[in-house]
N, C-alpha and C positions, 0 to 999 in steps of 0.2 A: 441060189438056193433060197427057198422060202421056208421059214420055220413054221411050227405048228400054230402060231398066232397070226400068220399071214404076213409077216415081215420079211421082205427081201433083205438078205444079209450082204453087206458090202463094206468096202474100205473107201474112205475119202482121202484125197491126196492133196497136200499143200506143198508146193515147191517154191523155195525162195532162192533168189540170186544173191550175188555179192553186194548189191545195192539195197538189200533188205526189201525187195519187192516180191510180190506173189505172181505166179504164172496162172493166168486165166486163159481158157481155151473156148473157142466159139464152135458151137454145134454145127455140124455139116449142113450147109444150105439153109440155115436158120439165122435169125437175129437174136440168138440166145447164147449167153456166156455162162460158164460154170467152172468149177474146179474139177479136175479129173476124179473119177471114182470107178470102182470095179466091183462087180458081183463076186461073191465067194462061192465056189462050187463045193459040193459035198466032198469031204476029205481033203480039201485044199486049205493050206494055212493062210493067215492074213498076209504074211510076207510074200508067199507065192502069188496070191491074187494081185497084190500091189504091183510087183515087178512084172508079172505077165501083162497086166493092163498097160503099164508104162511102156513096155516093149511094143505092144500092139498098136497103141494110140500115138505115141510120141517118139518111138525108137530109142528109148532110154533103157539102159540096164543098170544093175547095181553099181557098176564102176563109174557111172555118170553122177551118182548121188550119194550123199551121206544121210542116214536116218538120224534125225535129231530128237524126235519126241513122238509119243503116241498117246492118244486119250485112253484112259484106263476103262472107262465105262462106254457102253454102247449109247450113242445118241440116236433118238428116234423121232420120226415125224410120220403123220398119217397123210395119205393121199386124199385129195378131194374126190368125192364120188365120181365126178366126170372123168377122172383119170384111172379109175378101177375097171379092169377088164373082167367083168363078172362071168363071162362065158368060158374063161380059160379053166383048164383042169385044176391047176394050183392058183388060186386067186391071191394076188398080192394087194394088200390093203394099205401097206406102209413100207417104210424102210428103216432099218437100224444099221448104223454105221460106226465103225471105229476109224478115227482119223489119224493120219501120219503127217508129221512135218519133216520135210526133206530139204537139204541144201544141194543146189546144183554145183557140182565141182568140176564140170567140164564146160566147154564153150557152148554158148546158146545156139551156135550154128549147128549143133547136133540135134536140135529139135526138128523132127521130120514128121509131118502129119499125114503124108500121102504115100507111105511105103507099103501099106497093106491093101487088100482088095476091098475090105469094108472100112471105109474112111469114116471116122466118127467126128473129127474136128477139122475145120478148114482155115482157122486163123488162131493166133495166140497173141497175148500182150502181157507185159509186166505192169502190175498195178500196185497201188498203195495197199497196206495191210487190211484196212477195213472196207475197201472197195467191193470185194465180192458180195457183201451183204446187199449193196445197192443194185447189183445185177441179178439177184435171185428172184425167182417167182415167189409170190407172197407166202405160200405155204412152206417154203424151204428156208425163209429168212431166219426164223428162230434157231434152227439147228446150226446154221452158219454162224450166227452170233454166239451161240454157246461154244461152238468149236473154236472160234477165234479167241474168245475169252480164255478158254482152257489152255491154248497154246501161247498166249501172250508172253508169259514170263520167259519161255525158251526163245521165242522169236526176238524179243527186245534185249535179252541178256546174252545172246549168241553162245549159249552153252552147246557143246559138241558131244553130247552123250544122249542115249535114249533115256527119256524120263517118262514115267507113267503119271499122267495128269488126269484131272477132272473128277 
C-alpha cells in the first residue's frame, strides 16, 4: 500500500538465533543481501503482513518465532530518482517501515526459501548484529543503522517481551 505522501508502507523483520546472530537473506539471482521485509496491504495489520511474508518467503509461522520488540515510530527513507517508477498509477517515492525483532525458537533447518512459486530469496546466512549495514545499498544504510540502534537494548539484554522502541 502506498500512502498519500507516496510512501510504501511495510514491515521490516530482524530474526535472531540462539547465538545472537541475525538472519540475512540473499535476493533471488542477485548479489544483494537484506533483511526480510513485507509490504502492508490495505486493511492488513502489521502482524498479519509480518507473518504472511515470513510464511511466503521463508516458510516460518508464528510457532517458529517469538516477537521480542517493535519500533514505535515509522522509519523512512526516500528512493533515489532512478528507482522511482514515475509511469505507475501510484508512484512510490519512498518507504516507511516499522521493524520487528524476532527470536527463532525452532530449528534453522525449518528455513525453506524455495517452497513457493515466486521465490524471493535463494540463500541465507547468520551474521553479526551490525553486519546488515555493510550489505545495504547506500540509500538504505541510515534506516538500517537507526533500526539496529533502536533494537540494541533488547537484542543485547535478551528481554523476552514486546517493547515499543525508538
